[in-house]
N, C-alpha and C positions, 0 to 999 in steps of 0.2 A: 531805153527811152532817153532821148537827148534833153539836155537842160539848156534850151536856148530861148524860152519865152521871155517876153518883155513884161516889166511891171514897174509901177511907179516908185519913186523915191519916197522916203518918209514925208518930205515937204509937200510934194505933189499929191501924195496920198491924202494928207489932211485937207488939202484944198478940194480934191475930188469928193471926199466924204462930206465936207461942208456943203458942196454943191448939191449932192444927192439928197441930203437932209433938207435943204432949202426947197428943192423941188417936191419932196414928199409933203412938206408942211404947207406948200402953196396949193396942193391939189385938194379938191373938195371930195375927200374920202368919207364915205359913211362907215363909221366904225361898226364892224361886225359884232353881233351879240355873242357873247361867249356861251357855248353850249354846256349842257348840264354835266357832261363827262369831264369837263375841265375844272369843275368846282373843287377847291381844296379846303379841307377841314383844318382850321388853325389849331395850334396847340401851345400850351405854356408848360410843357413837360419839364419836370425838374432837371432831368439829365441834360436836356437841351440848354437850359439856362446855365447850368454848371459849366458845360463846354464853352459856351459863349464867354463866360467870365474868365475861364482859363486862357482862351485865345486873346482876350484883351490884355490880360496880365502879362502874357508872353510876347505881346505885340506881333502876333501871327495873323495872317489873312486866310480866308477860305474863298474859293470861287463860288461856293454855295451862297454866300452873302453878297459878294462883289457883283456877280452876274444875275442876282435876283432869281435864283433857281426856285421853281415851283415846289420842289421836293425838300426844301430846306427843313421844314418842320418835321417831316417824317424821318429824314436821315439823321438829323441832330438828335432826335428822340431815341434813335436806335444806336447812337454813338458812332455813326459813319460820317466821315469828313473827307473832303478833298482839299488838301492844303495848297494854297497858292504862294509860290516862292518868288523871290526877287522883287518884292514890292507889289503895290496895288495900282500903279499907274502904267498904262500901256502906251507904247510909242505909236500905235495906230489908232484910228477911230472908225471902226466898222459900224455902219448905221443900224445893224441888228443887235449889237452887243451893249450891255449896260455897265461894263467895266469902265472905270474912269480912264481918261487919257491925259498925257502931258509929258513933261521931262522927268524921267524916273530918277530916283536917288541911287547912290552907289550901292553895290552889293554889300550885304551884311555878312562878314566872314564868320560870325557866330551863329548864323541861321541854321546851318546843318545840325549843330549841336542842340539848338533850341527845339528843332523839329523832332529829333530822335528822343529827347527828354520828354517832350509833350506826348508823343505817341506811346512812349513807355508807360507814362502815368495812366494813359487810357487803356493800357493793355491791348493795344492795336496789333493785329496780326496781318492786316491788309491795308496798305497805305497808298493812296493816290496822290501824286504830286503833279501839279500843273503850274503854269505861269502866265504872266502877261507876255506880250511880244517885247523883246529887248533888242531892237534893231541898233541900239547904240553900242552893243557889245560885239566883238569880232566873231564869237562863236554863238551868238544869240542866247547865251547863258547855259550852253550844254554842259560845260565843266562844272557849273554850280549844281545842275541836276545830279551829276555824278557824285559830287561831294555830299549831297543830301542822301543819295542812295547808300553810299558807303557808311555814312554815320548811322543810318537806320540799321544796316546789317551788322555793324560793330556793336550796337547796343540792344538790339532786339532779336532774340533767337528765332530762327525760322520765319522771319517776317517776309511777306510777299509784297512786292512793290510794283505799282503801275505808274508809268510816266506819261502824262498827257501833254505833249510838247507843242510849241509853236512851230512854224515851218522852217526855221533856221535859214531863211532865204539868202542871207548875206554870204554864207560859206557852208554849205551842207556837208562837204567832205571834212572840213575842220571840226564842225559840230559833232558829226558822228564819231570821229576819232576821239574827241574829248569825252563824249558820253560813254564810249566803250571802256573807259577806265573803271567804271562801276555801273554795270547794266541793270535795267529793271527786269521783272518777270514778264511784264506786258508793256509793249510799246504802242502808245495810242496817239494818233494825230487826226484831228477832225477835218474832213473834207468840207463840211458845213452845208454845201448846196451844189446844185448842178452847174456845169461849166457855163452855160448860157447866162446865168444870173450872177456870175462873179463880179463883173464891173459894178453892178448895183449893190450887191450884198457884201462883197469882200474887196473893195477897191484897192486895198493895200496888199492883196495877196494874188496868187496865180494858181489856177487849177492844176496845171501840169507840174508846177514846183511842189505842190502838196503831194501829188502822186509820186513824184520822184523821190521824196523823202521816205515815204512808206516802202517804195520798191527798193531803194538803196539800203535801208535798214534791214529789210528781209533778206537781201542777198548777203549781207555781212553776217547776219545772225539768224539763220533759218530755223534754229531751234526755239527762238523766242516768239511768243504770240504777238501778232500785230493786229491792231484794232482801229477802227475809224467810225465816225458818226456824222449824220447829217440831219437837216431839218426839212420838214414839209410845210406847205402853207404859204409859200413866198411867191407862187405863180409858176412853179415848175410844171412841166407836162410829163405824162406817164412815160413817153418815149425817152425823155431826158433822164428820168430816174432809172430806167432800165439800163441806159448807157452808163450811168454813174456806177451802178452795181457791177456791170460787166468790167469796167475799168478797175474797180477795187479788187474784183476776183482775179483778173489777169495779172495783177502785180503781187498776188499772194497774200492779200489781207485775210486774216482768219475769222475775225469777229466784227460785227457791225451793230450800231445802235441807230434807231430812227425815231425821231420825236417831233412833236408839233412846235412850230415857231410861235412864240408868244411875244407880243409887242411890249417891251419894258415901260415905254412912256409914249406920249404923243409926239415927241421929237425923234422917235425911232421909226424904222420901216414899218408900215402897216401890214397886218395879216390879210392876205388875199383870200384865204380859204381855211376853214377848220375841217381837218380830215377826220372822219369817223373812226372809232376804234375798230370797226369791221374792216375798213380799208387798210388800216395799219396791219391787221392780221393777214390780209391778202398779200401785202408786201413781205411780211415775214415768211409766208408760205413760198412766195416766189424766190426769196433769197435762200431758203432751205433747199429748194430744187437746184439752185445754182451751185450749191456745195459749200456755202459758208458754214463754219463749225458752230458758231454761236450767233444768234440774232435776238436782239431785244427791240421790238417795234410796237410802240403804243404812244398815245398823245403826250403823256408826261415823262416818257423816257428821256434821259439825258446821258451823256457819254460815261459818266462815272456813277450813275444811279445804280445801287445794288451791285456794285462792281465785284465785291468779294464772291457773292453767290454766282454771278455771271462767270467769273474765272473758274470756279469749282465745277461748273457744268462741263 
């Protein structure tokens, strides 16, 4: 697969995103009523509160909080966390995402040690590391992922690590070289949506570049599980979803997660349709027939939701 698609620079991407958001806000959209199957029971579980306090004390971030994940209460209560490294400011502004954007700070050289110490205190044996986009860095932060992976392995016996990475669009070869210094057990990169919706949903990214990353990693490290996830409810058609699944299967992706897009705020892309749990199950059955090893498909599924059990399957 050749890597010759065009994509916007960070500056033009921000302008494109702002334009898309303005168009969304100017439209007279009737907000869809959230169905019963998406109602979330809130919790003030003591474990969750303790973890939040430790995160604040260590000045660590989680994508669970930054991206307003609907499973935050459940996962925190069970002691499951996806840590977000390299700060909480993204260099892109995708209109579906609730992570803050702006000019990120310099990398914290002590972050790998902080993360392994924090996970050791929690007695974590499966750790998911993700990050904001860092288009300001030559390797997109891949070497920092590797440093965090190595620190976890040095300090936690038999730890399993999943990396949920950005697309490393600036230089994928350099990024994969640097990540190879200390590899994860699962390599995850979210494709997010069908190719036809990329300009609307991911104006700073490119469908083929995301596929290239997953394909190139698998070619380099065929023994490592590759994983990807995407959202439904943004206006995609069934034929486009089938093509997306074929594209992922053709490049060797092992596991997939499929979930419902939820609008974080009125300034984000609106939900076009709420997909029923039955329809999510039909997509899971379709993906099983295609030969994916693991499939999680349900309205509240997210890429790192229940990741430990997903890996054990």
